[in-house]
Every structure is written in C-alpha cells, then in structure tokens.
ROLUM-980153 format. One record per residue: residue in three letters; x, y, z of N, C-alpha, C, CB in turn. Coordinates in steps of 0.2 Angstrom, whole numbers, plus 5000, padded with zeros to 4 digits. Each point is the difference from the previous one (the first is absolute). Glycine has a CB too. Layout:
N
ALAXYZXYZXYZXYZ
...
***
This chain:
395
MET485650474870499550015005500350035006499449904996
GLY500750175003500450045005499650005007500550064990
GLU499949955015499850015006499750075001500849925005
ARG498750095000499750065001499850015008499650004988
LYS500450065014499850015007499349995001501050085002
LEU498849875002499349995001499850015007500049914991
PRO499450115011499750015006500049945004499350094996
LYS500949915011500049945004499349965000500950065007
CYS498649984993499349975000499949964993499550095008
TYR500849934987500049964994500349935001500150114993
VAL500549895010500449945001499649965004501250064999
VAL498549975007499649965005499449974996500450075010
THR499349974986499449974997500249944995499450125001
VAL501149894995500249954995500249945004500450084992
SER500049935014500149945004499449965003501150065002
GLY498449985000499449985003499649954995500050105008
ILE500049934986499649974994500349934998499650124996
THR501149895004500449944999499949945005500850074994
ILE499249955012499949955006499349974999500850075007
ILE498749984992499349975000499949954994499650115005
ASN500849914989499949964995500349935001500150104992
LEU500549905011500349935002499649965005501150064998
ALA498649985007499549965004499449974997500450085009
MET499449964986499449984996500249944996499450115000
LEU501249894997500249954996500149935004500650094992
TYR499749925014500149955004499349965003501150065004
SER498449994997499449975002499649974995500050095009
TYR500049944985499549974995500449974994499250095004
SER501449904996500349974994499849934999501050075003
SER499049914990499849944998500649964997498850044998
ALA501249905001500549964997500050024992499949905009
ILE500750104989500150014992499849944997500950095002
PRO498649914993499849944997500549984994498850025003
TRP501849954999500549994995499749954994500950015009
ASP498649954992499749964995499750044994499849925009
ASP500050154993499850044995500550054997498949995005
TRP501749984995500650054998499950034994500849935006
PHE498950044989500050034993499550065001500249894994
LEU499250105009499550065001500450055004499049925000
LEU501450075005500350055004500550034996499949945010
LEU500550034986500550034995499650054995500849905001
ASN498750084997499650044995499850075003499649904994
PHE500150095012499850065004500650055001499149935006
PHE501550044997500650045001500250034994500349925009
PHE499750054985500350034994499550054998500549894996
LEU498950105004499550054998500050065004499349924997
THR500850085010500150055005500650044998499449945009
ILE501150034990500750044999499950044993500749915007
LEU499050054988499950044994499650065001500149894994
LEU499350105009499650065001500350055004499049924999
GLN501450075006500350055004500550044996499849935010
SER500650034985500550034996499750054995500749905002
ILE498750094996499750044995499550055003500249914991
SER499950115015499650055003500050074996500249945012
ALA499250094989500050074996500150055005499249964992
ARG501350095006500150065004499550054999501249974999
LEU498450055006499550055000500350075001499249915004
THR501250095001500450075002500649985002499050065003
HIS501549994999500649985002500049965007500550114994
ARG499049905009499949965007499649944999500150115006
ILE499449894990499549945000500149964994499250075006
SER500849864995499949964994499449955001501350014999
PHE498549974996499449955000500249934997499250104998
THR500649855006500249934998499449965001501250025002
LEU498749934994499549955001500349945003499450044991
ALA501249965012500349945003499649975006501150054996
THR498650005008499749985006499349964999500550105005
THR499349904988499449974998500149925001499650104992
THR501049885008500149935000500049975007500750014991
ILE499350035014500049985007499449965003500750105002
PHE498749924996499549965003499849944996499550105003
PRO500749894990500049944997500549955003499650054990
ILE500949975012500549965004499849985007500950064993
ILE498849995010499749985007499549944999500250125004
TYR499449894991499449954999500349934998499250104997
SER501349904998500249944998500649975003499550044989
LEU500950005014500649975003500150025008500550014988
GLY499150045014500150015007500350075002500149885002
VAL499950135005500350075002500750014999499150005008
THR501349954993500750015000500350014993500149925010
PRO499750044985500250024993499850074998500049884997
ALA499450145005499850074999500450055003498849964999
ALA501350035008500550055003500750014997499349975011
ILE500949974987500750004997500050044993500249895005
VAL499250104992499950044994500050085001499449904995
ALA500250115011500050075002500650035001498949985005
LEU501549984999500750035002500450014993500049935011
ILE500050024985500350014993499850074996500149875000
ILE499350145000499750064997500350065003498949954998
GLY501150055009500350065004500850014998499149985009
LEU501249964991500750014998500250024993500249915008
ILE499450064987500150024993499850085000499849884996
ASP499750145007499850074999500650045003498749975001
GLY501550025005500650045003500650004995499649975011
ILE500649974986500650004996499950044994500249895004
LEU499250104992499950044994499950075001499549904996
ASN500250125009499950075002500650035004498849984999
LYS501749985003500650035003499850035007500650024989
LYS499049945015499850035006500549985006498749994996
TYR501350055009500549995005499849945004500250125001
TRP500249845003499949945002499449995005501249984999
LEU498750075005499550005005499350014997500850055008
ARG499249984986499350014997499949934996500250124998
ILE500349855000499949934997499849955006500950024991
VAL499449985014499749965006499350025002501249995005
PHE498650074995499350025001499649974995500350115005
ASN499849904988499649974995499949935000500450094993
MET500249875008499949935001499649985006501149994994
SER499050045011499649985006499350025000501050025006
GLN498850044991499350025000499649964995500450115004
LEU500049874990499649964995499949935003500550074991
SER500049905012499949945003499550005006501249974997
LEU498850085007499550015005499350004997500850065008
CYS499149984987499350014997499849934997500350124997
THR500249855000499849934998499849955005500850024991
VAL499549985014499849955006499450025003501249985002
VAL498750094999499350025003499449994995500750095007
GLY499449924987499549994995499949925000500450104993
ALA500149865007499949935000499649975006501149994993
VAL499150045013499649985006499350024999501050025007
VAL498850034991499350024999499749954995500250135002
PHE500149864993499849954995499849945002500750064992
ASN499849915012500049935003499550005005501149984997
GLN498950075008499550005005499350004998500850065007
LEU499049974987499450004998499849944995500150135001
GLY500349824999499949944997500150014992499249975009
GLY501350074989500050014993500549954996499850125003
SER500449835001500549964996499649944997500950035008
SER498549974992499649954997500149994992499150025009
VAL500949924988500149994993499449974997501249985003
PRO498550054992500250074997499750055004500249964988
ILE500050115011499750055004499350014997501250065001
MET498449945004499350014999499750075004499849874998
TYR499650135004499750065003500450025006498949974995
LYS501249995010500350025006500750014999499249935006
GLY501150034990500750014998500250064996500149895000
LEU499450144996500150064996499950065005499549944990
ILE500150055015500050065005500650005004498849995001
ALA501549955001500650005004500650024996499549915006
LEU500550074987500550034996500050074999499949904994
SER499550135005500050075000500250045006499049984992
LEU500850005014500250035006500749995001498849985005
GLY501549964993500749995001500450054996499849885003
ILE500050134991500450044995499950085003499849924990
ALA499650095012499950075002500450015007498850004995
THR501249955009500550015006500750014998499249935007
GLN501050034988500750014998500150074998500149884997
MET499550154998500150064997499950065006499649964989
ILE500050035015499950055006500650015004498749984999
VAL501549965003500650005005500650034996499649905006
ASN500550094988500550024996500050085000500049904992
ILE499450135006499950075000500150035007499149994991
LEU500749985014500150035007500750005001498949965004
LEU501549994995500749995002500450054995499949885004
VAL500050124990500450054996499850075001500049924991
SER499450105011499850075002500350025007499049994993
LEU501149965011500350015007500750024999499249925005
LEU501250044990500750014999500150074997500249884998
ALA499350144997500150064997499950065005499649954989
SER499950045016499950055005500650015004498849965000
ILE501549995002500650015004500650034996499749905006
LEU500450094988500550034996499850074998500349894995
THR499150135004499850074998499850045006499749954989
GLY500150025016499750045006499350024999501150055001
ILE498649934993499350014999499649945004500250064989
SER499249965014499649965004499849944996499650105007
TRP500449844997499849944997499350014996500649945009
GLY498950094994499450014997500050044994499549995011
ARG500950064989500150044994500349964994500150115007
GLN500449854995500349964995499549954997501150015006
LEU498449974998499549954997499650044995500049935011
ARG499850134991499650044996500350024993499550055011
GLN501249964990500350024994500149944995500650085006
PHE499249864996500049944996499550014994500349935010
GLY499150104992499650024994499749954996500750105000
MET498949924995499649964996500449964996499150075000
ALA501549964997500449974995500349945004500350104994
GLY500049915012500249945004499549955002500850085004
PHE498649944997499549955001499849964994499550085008
PHE500549954986499949964994500649954999499250094995
ASN501449935006500649964999499949945004500750104998
VAL499149915009499949945004499549954998500450075009
MET499049964989499449964997500249964994499250095005
GLU501249944991500249964994500449945002500050114993
LYS500549905011500449955003499649945003501050085001
ALA498549955003499649955004499649964995499950085010
LEU499849954985499649974995500449954997499250104998
ALA501449924999500449954997500249945004500450104993
SER499749915013500249955005499449955001500950085006
LEU498549954995499449965000499949954994499550095008
ILE500549944986499949964994500649954999499450104995
PHE501249925007500549954999499949945005500850104997
THR499049915009499949955005499549954997500450085010
LEU499049954988499549964997500249964995499250095003
LEU501249944992500249964994500549945003499950104992
VAL500549915012500449955003499649955003500950085002
SER498649945002499649955004499649954995499950085009
SER500049954985499649964995500449964995499150095001
TYR501549954997500349964994500849995002499250064993
GLY501049955014500649985002500650034996499549905004
PHE500950064993500650024997499850054994500649895003
TRP498950084993499850044994499750075002499949894993
GLY499950125012499750065003500650055001499049945005
ILE501550034998500650045001500350034993500249935011
ILE499950024985500250024993499650054996500549894999
ALA498950105001499550044996500050075003499349914997
PHE500650105010499950065003500750045001499049965006
GLY501549994995500750035000500250044994500349915008
LEU499650064986500150034994499650064999500249894995
LEU499250125007499650065000500350055005499049934997
LEU501350055009500350055004500650034997499549945010
ILE500950014987500650034997499950054994500549895003
HIS499050094993499850054995499750065003499749914992
LEU499950095013499850065003500650045003498949955003
SER501550025000500650035003500450044995500149925009
ASP500050054985500450034994499650064998500449894997
LEU498950105002499650064998500150065005499249924994
LEU500750065013500150055005500750044999499249935008
GLY501350034991500750025000500050054994500549905005
ALA499350084989500050044994499650075001500249904993
SER499250095010499650065001500350055005499049934998
SER501350045007500450045005500550044997499749925009
LYS500750044987500650034997499850064995500649895001
ILE498850104995499850054996499850065004499649924992
SER500050075014499750055004500650045003499049935002
ASN501550045001500650035003500450044994500149915009
GLU499950074985500450034995499650074998500549894996
ARG498850105004499650064999500150055006499249934993
MET500850055013500150045005500750045000499249925007
MET501350044991500750035000500050054994500549895005
GLN499150104989500050044995499650075002500049904992
PHE499550085012499650065002500450055005498949934999
GLU501550035006500450045004500550044996499849915009
LEU500550064986500550034996499750064997500649894998
GLU498850104999499750064996499850065005499549914992
GLN500350075014499950055005500650035002499149935005
ALA501550044996500650035002500250054994500449895006
LEU499550104988500150044995499650075000500449904993
LEU499050095011499650065000500150045007499249944993
ILE501350045011500150035006500650045000499549915006
ASP500550164997500650045001500449975005499450104996
GLU501249885003500449975005500250045006500549944991
LEU499650135008500150045005499550025005500850054992
THR498649965006499450025004499549945001500250114995
THR499849845001499549945000499350034998500749955009
ALA499350114988499450024996500049974994499950105006
TYR499549904990500049984993500450054996498949945001
ASN501450034993500450044996499650034994501049945004
PHE499450094991499750034994499849954996500750105001
ARG499649844999499749954995499349985002501249954999
PHE498750045008499349995002499550054998500549945010
LEU499750124990499650064998499849994993500550085009
ASN500049914987499949994993499549944998501150044998
ASN499049915006499549944999499350025002501049925003
TRP499050125002499350025002499750054995500449995012
LEU500050054985499850054995499749964994500850095004
ASN499549864994499949964994499449955002501250014996
GLU498649985010499449965001499350034998500649955010
PRO498950024989499450034998499850055005499649904994
LYS500050155004499850055004499649985006500050084990
SER500149955016499749975006499450045002501149965003
ASP498650025003499550035003500250075003499549895003
LYS500050145001500250065003500549995005498850054999
MET501750005001500650005004500350065002500249894996
ALA500350125008500350065001500849985000499150055007
VAL501350004991500750004999500350055005499949954988
ILE500650045016500450045004500750014997499349985010
PHE500950084988500750024998500350035006499750014987
MET500949975015500350035006500750014998499349945008
ASP501050124995500750024999500350025007499750044987
ILE500849935014500350025007500350075000500349885002
ASP499550165003500250075001500750005002498850035003
ASN501650014993500750025002500549945000499550095007
PHE500349864989500449945000500750014997498949934998
GLY501250114997500650024998500550035005499550024989
TYR500250015015500450045006500249945005499350114999
TYR500349845002500249955005500549964997498949995004
ASN501149994989500549974997500750035000499149954993
GLU500950125006500650035000500350015006499650064990
LEU500049955016500250025006500249935004499350105000
TYR500449854999500149945004500249944996499250045008
GLY500949974986500249944995499449964998501150005006
HIS499149964989499549954996499849955005500550034989
GLN499949945015499849955005499450025004501249965000
GLN498850105003499550035004499450014995500850065008
GLY499349964986499550014995499649934999500650104995
ASP499849855004499749944999499649975005501049984993
GLU499250045013499649985006499450035001501049985006
ILE499050094992499450044999499549974995500650105003
LEU499649884991499649974995499749935003500750064991
HIS499749905012499749945003499550015005501149954998
MET499050105007499650015005499350034997501050025008
ILE499150024987499350034997499649944998500650114997
THR499749854999499649944997499749965006500850004990
LYS499549995015499849965006499450045003501149955002
ILE499050114999499450045004499450014995500950065006
VAL499249954988499450004995499749935000500650094993
LYS499749865007499749934999499649995007500949964993
LYS499350075012499649995006499450055001501149965005
SER498950094990499550055000499449984995500950085004
ILE499249874992499549994995499749935001500650074992
ARG499049915004499649935000500549954997498850064999
ASP501049885002500449944998500050004992499749945010
LYS499750084987500049994993500350064996499049945002
ASP501250115001500350064997500749994999499250075006
LYS501149964989500749994997500450065001499649914992
VAL501050085011500550065000500549994995499850015012
ILE500450044984500449994994500550065001499149944992
ARG501650045007500550055000500050024992500749955010
TYR499150114989500050034993500750024998498850045002
GLY501649985002500750014998500350055005499749984988
GLY500950025014500350045005499650015006500550064991
ASP499350005011499650015006499350004999501050065005
GLU498749924989499350004999499749935000500250104993
PHE499249905010499649945001499350014998500749975010
ILE499049974987499350004998499649955004500350034989
VAL499149985014499649965003499449994997500550035011
LEU499349904987499449994996499549985005500649964990
LEU498850075010499549985005499349984996500550095008
PRO499549854990499449984997499350005003500849924995
LYS498750105002499350005002500050055006499849884996
LEU500550185003499950055006499850064997500949955006
ASP498650094998499850064998500450065003498849955000
THR501050114998500450065002500150005008499750064989
LYS499849945014500050015008500549955003498850045000
ASN501149894998500449955003500850014998499049925001
ALA501150104993500650014997500450055004499649964989
VAL500050095012500350065004500249985007499450084993
VAL500149885010500249975007500649965000498850005002
ILE501349964993500649965000500650054999499449904996
GLY500650145000500550054998500250045007499650024988
GLU499950005015500150045007500449955005499050084997
ARG500749865003500349955004500849994999498849945001
ILE501350064993500749994998500450065002499749934990
LEU500150135008500350065002500250005008499450064990
GLN500149935014500050005007500549945003498850045000
ASN501249904997500549955002500750024998499149924999
LEU501050114995500650024998500350065005499749964988
GLU499950085014500250065004500249975007499250084994
ASP500549875008500149975007500749975000498849985002
PHE501550014992500649974999500650055000499549904994
MET500950105011500550055000500749984997499450055010
ILE500849994985500749984997500550025006499650024988
ILE500749935015500450015006500650054999499749895004
SER500650104990500650044999499950074998500549904996
ALA498950115001499750074998499650035005500049974988
ASN499849995017499650035006499450034997501050015007
GLN498649974988499450034998499649944997500650114998
PRO498749915001499649944997500149994993499250035009
LEU500649914989500049994993499450014997500849915002
THR499250134992499450034997500049984993499850095008
VAL499649914989499949994993499550054997500349885001
SER499750134993499550044996499649954996500650115000
MET498749895000499649954998499550034995500249935010
GLY499750034984499450024996499649944999500750084994
ILE498649935006499649945000499550014994500149985012
ALA499949974983499550004995499549955001500950054992
VAL498549975007499449955001499649994994500050035012
ALA499949914986499649984994499350005003500949944993
LYS498650105005499450005002499649944996500050135003
GLU500249854992499749954996500549944998499250094995
ALA500549865002500549954998500350014993499349925007
ASN501250054991500350014994500450074999499149914995
VAL501050125010500450064999500749984998499350065009
ASP501049984987500749984997500550005006499750054989
LYS500749905012500449995006500650054999499749885001
GLN500650134993500550055000499850075002500549934991
GLN498950095007499750065002499950015007499450004989
LEU500449945015500050015007500750015003499149925000
ILE501450054997500750025003500250074998500349884999
THR499550144995500250074999499650055004500249964988
VAL499250035013499650055004500349995008499049994992
ALA501149955010500350005007500750035000499349905002
ASP501150104993500650035000499950085000500549904994
GLU499150125002499850085000499750025007499849994988
ALA499849975015499850025007500550005005498949954997
MET501650005002500650005005500450074999500049874999
TYR500150154995500450064999499650065003500549964990
LYS498850045010499650055003500150005008499250004991
ALA500949945012500149995007500750035002499349905000
LYS501250094995500750035001500050075001500549904994
GLN499150135001499950075000499650035005500149994988
SER499649975016499650025005500350005007499049974994
GLY501750015006500450005006500249935002499450105003
LYS500549854993500249935001499749975006501150034996
SER499049915006499749965005499250015000501150025007
THR498649974987499350015000499849964993500050115006
LEU499349894993499849964994499550054997500249895006
ARG499750094987499550034996499749944996500650114999
PHE498849904999499649944997499650034994500049935010
LYS499950034985499550024995499749944997500850094997
GLU498549925002499649944997500050014992499350005011
ILE500749944986500050004993499549954997501250045000
SER498549984994499549954997500249984993499150065007
VAL500649904990500249974994499950064995499649885003
***
C-alpha cells in the first residue's frame, strides 16, 4: 500500500468524515450484547467470508455482498456491532485491494458512518419492533435507503476531490449500472433482515449460504468477463499498427473476408514525396509524419470510420454507408487539414494524393473497391498531387 501525493482538501475531507463518524458512534452507540455471542460470531464470520470473495468488476471497482449483513446486525444486535462490522469490511477491502492507508481510513469511516446514520433513521421510525410488520418494514426500507444514499454521496465526493470532476458530474456518472448495483444490495439487505426477524439464527444460516453462493457465481462471472475483455484487447492489439495506431493489414484482411456490406466508400491515400522526406530528414522524421497523418485523418472522419495503414506511406479509410457527395466532403476535409499541418523541418505543408471509390449499391466486391480507389489515387498523382479523384462503381 504505497504512499501517494494527495490534495490537502482530500486529507481534510477524510479527517472530517472520520471525526463525524466518531461523534455519531459516541452519540448513538449501543451496548454489545455479549449474551448473543454466538449470533454475533456468525455474523462476523459471514461478513468476512463475503468480503473475501468479492467480485472484481474493473481494475478500480469490486462488488461485494458483505454490506448486506449490516442491517440484520442492526436489527438483531444493535448499532455498535454493526458499526464494528462496517469498519472490518473497510479494513479487509483496503488490505485485499492494496489501498493506501488514508483511503482505508476513509472506507472504514464512511462505511461506519453510513451504518450509524441508517440505523438512526431505522430506530427513529420505530423499526426495531419484533417481528417487523408494516411500520417496521417502511422504517427498514428507509433506513437501508439512507445507508446506500449516504455511501454514494461520500464516495462520489471523494472521487470528485481526487479527479477534479464536479460532485454533481460524479453522481451523474454513477449511471444506471451503479443504480441497479445499489438496488440489488438494498433488496438483499431487506430480505436478509426480514428472514433474521422471523427465523433468527436459521435465517442467518439459510440466507448466508445463499449470499455465499451468489458471491461465488458473481466472482466466476466477473472472472470470465474480465478474461474475455483481456482477450478482446489482445486481439485488438494484433490489429493495430504499432507505429501509427491505425489499423493494420491484418484488420483489412479480416474486413475483406467478412460478408459483403451495405453501400460504402473507400479512400486510398498516398503521401506525396514521402521518399524525399525520408532520405533528407531520416526515418525518425518519416515515422513522425506517418503518426501525424493518422492522427489528423482520425480527427477528420466520423467515429465509425476506420483508418488502415496499407503499407509504407499508403493508407486506406473505410467509410460505411456514405454516398459520393459526403465521401468527397470527407476527402477534401482530410486534404485541407493535412495542408494546414506544416512539416517544420521541411518548411512546407504535408500533402497526399487521394482516390475515392464509392459503391452505389450494396454487395459490391470489397477488393474491387480498393482497386478502383487505388487507380483513382494514381490519377490524382498524375494530376499534380495534393488532390483527389473519385469513381462510382456498381455490382
């Protein structure tokens, strides 16, 4: 858990939350019911087990059902044991995920604070009745909701301080996925508390086993999902030209082997006088030109268009579902944006010759599109370079 430079406001915020948590614990703490030590031990063991088998959703986010034990503990044992469990959850999370010490302090404090605030709402609304009936059910629901809302507010506040993104924007980024995540935990916590209120120890055992099984399933699902993502990223890396970050010839071959597509346009580009630049200024300068061209072309096209390094100083741009008029507009935009970029060492604009082939109908042979675009590019070269020529083709 390495140290890191943190903003002063971060340290102040964590300190403030810790102090508020201690004050709330002092004001609303309850005696630990040692007579129910066996029940307490079961809750502690279940919580630690659930936290240890949390599912890793991303490199930053993990999902755990450990917090679903908090409200059953509040109901059956009181605020103080629940707050202690919350502190344990924060500590285990920090150790397992190798978080720095101040982040661990924050997690422990905010989880404990959320627990106490939720418990206060629950008790003030008369939710501690045995068994939980209509009024108690409303109190329980509002208590759990309060716990979850305070947790979201505090975590998003900390993220806002660390990232510099506004608190409101952080909350909006929480999104529907985060909302359903919270709702799942809230529902599980509600059901668990109701079972404990009705069946006591056996309610803990029955629902605890279910939570353990669900955690295992979530962990396995998360592992498979992450492995698929890693495989996808690896496959994508094999399709990227390392020098330019454009797609490579392997990607083009895959595209050619796919079923024939809808109407589209293909741009074939060749850098004017690239051999001259390479000989005069060296290959390092030439590599920088190739990288810059890719960057400029990407900024000139749509998100769904693809830039491919065909080889050497030649590039292909795939423009799906585009007619002749709009393909020419994009081509002219690329030419203009490239001309605006001056090669500093050569003191002259960077230019390309460009050919555009447009499929007027669906199912035009893809290789034919590339061939026609290549031929149009050579006509542009013969016309004085730094220009484009286009041709429409049909099935």
